[in-house]
Structure formats: C-alpha cells, structure tokens
N, C-alpha and C positions, 0 to 999 in steps of 0.2 A: 240706429245705435242707441243703446241704453247706457249713458255715461254715469259713472259713480264717483267722479272726481269732486272733491270739495271745491265750491265756488264761493268766494268772499265778495260781497257786493257792498259798496259804500258810496256816499255822495262826495263828489269832488267840487269844491267851490272854484278851484283853478280852472277846471275843464267845463264847469257848469253842466255836469252830467253824472249819471251813476256809472261807476267803474266796477267791472266784474273781473276778478283775478282768479286764476287757477294755479295755486301754489305748487302743485305736483308736476306741472308742465311748464318748464322755464320759459318766460316771455309770453305766456299765453294769457291774454287779457282782452277785454272788449269793453265797450261803453254803450250807453243808451240814454235817451231823454227821460225814460221811466225805469223803475226797478224791473218791470216785466220785460221791457225791451232789452235792457242790459243782460238779463238772464237768457233770453232768446239768442242774442248775439253771441253770448259765451258758448252756448251749445253749438253754434255754427263754427266758431273758431276752434273749439276742442276737436271737432271732426276734422277740420282742415289741418290742425297741428298734428294729429295722429296720422293722417294721410301723407303729409309731407315727411314725417319721420320715417314712415314705412317705405316711401319712395326713395329716400336717401340712405336707407339702411341703418338709421339711428334707432336705439332702443326706445320703446314706449313704456314708461313706468306703469306698473299695476296700481290701480287706485287703492289708497290706504284708508279711505273714509275720513272721519274727523281727525284733524291734526291737533296736537296738544297745544301749539302756540297760538292758535286762532281764537 
C-alpha cells in the first residue's frame, strides 16, 4: 500500500521514544526508539487501522495531504 496520510513525528521525554501520530485517522499512532523506527511502525499501524475499519464497516477517510494546523 502507498499511504498518503500526514504523519507527525516528535520526541516524547515522557515515553523516552519518538511518537508518530496520524491526525486523519483517529487514535492512529505508533512509537519507536528512532525516528526511522517510529515512521516504519506508523506505516504498519496505518495499514492495520484501515484493515480494521474496513472489517467493521467504518469509513476510511481519504488522505488530505498537509494539514493547516500542523
């Protein structure tokens, strides 16, 4: 799959990890010890989020690209 959702990655002192959030998919986030690992984990969780939504009949938002508030 080629995902086009915006992913915001930042360092969290509280979690001692990089956090990757996908604002267009509610609750979709991942973490990792490195920036690259967080990004890779986000790609996995996006796929799982979409698969779960499809299996349960929930709508999957279309990617909008860069969001204005980010």
